[in-house]
Every structure is written in structure tokens, then in C-alpha cells.
Residue, then its C-alpha position, 0 to 999 in steps of 0.5 A: x759382017x754387017x751391010x748397011x742395008x742389014x744395019x738400017x733394017x735392025x736399027x733404022x736409017x739414022x744409025x746406019x748413016x752414023x756407022x757410015x760416018x764413023x767408018x768414013x772418019x775411022x779410015x781417014x784417021x787411022x794412020x796416027x793411032x798407036x793404042x789401037x795398034x798395041x792393043x790389037x798386038x795384045x789380043x792376037x798375042x793372047x789368041x796366038x797359042x790356040x792358033x798354033x797348038x790348036x790349030x784355030x782359025x781367026x780372020x782379021x778384020x780392020x776398019x770394017x762397017x760395024x759398031x766397033x770398027x778398028x779391029x775385029x778378030x773373028x775366031x771361027x770356032x767361036x760365035x763370039x767377035x772380039x773388038 
């Protein structure tokens, strides 16, 4: 995942500060957001066959320090992160 220093290095101080504020607000407001929960379950259901039958390893990250912070599914055998 990204660190604040890496975001700042790549995109500048203002962008890193924006993501910091976004992350803080997302953490505080996460209790009432049901659409994101349903979408997360849908994404996990799509991946469940590969996880069960192909033994694919996935990691779930929530409210992490990145541009789309609500849910990140890291499929370890792929180079793409799913948001």
C-alpha cells in the first residue's frame, strides 16, 4: 500500500493532505454506509470461486491510505487492486 510520504513524493503535499483528510472523514463516517457494504459482498462473491477452487489468496483492506479508501481487495496473484 501507499504511505503518506510516497503519495507526497509522487503527487505533492496538497494531494497527500487531501488523502489524509479523506481517510479521516471516511473512518469517522463509515458506520452508516450500507451501499459500500453490499458492493463489498458482491465483489467478494465474484472472487469466491477462485478463492475456493483455485486457492487464490486475497487480502481485504478497509479505510486504507489510498485514493479509493473504502475497500481494497488485493488479489495476490494479480497486479491489479480492486476498489
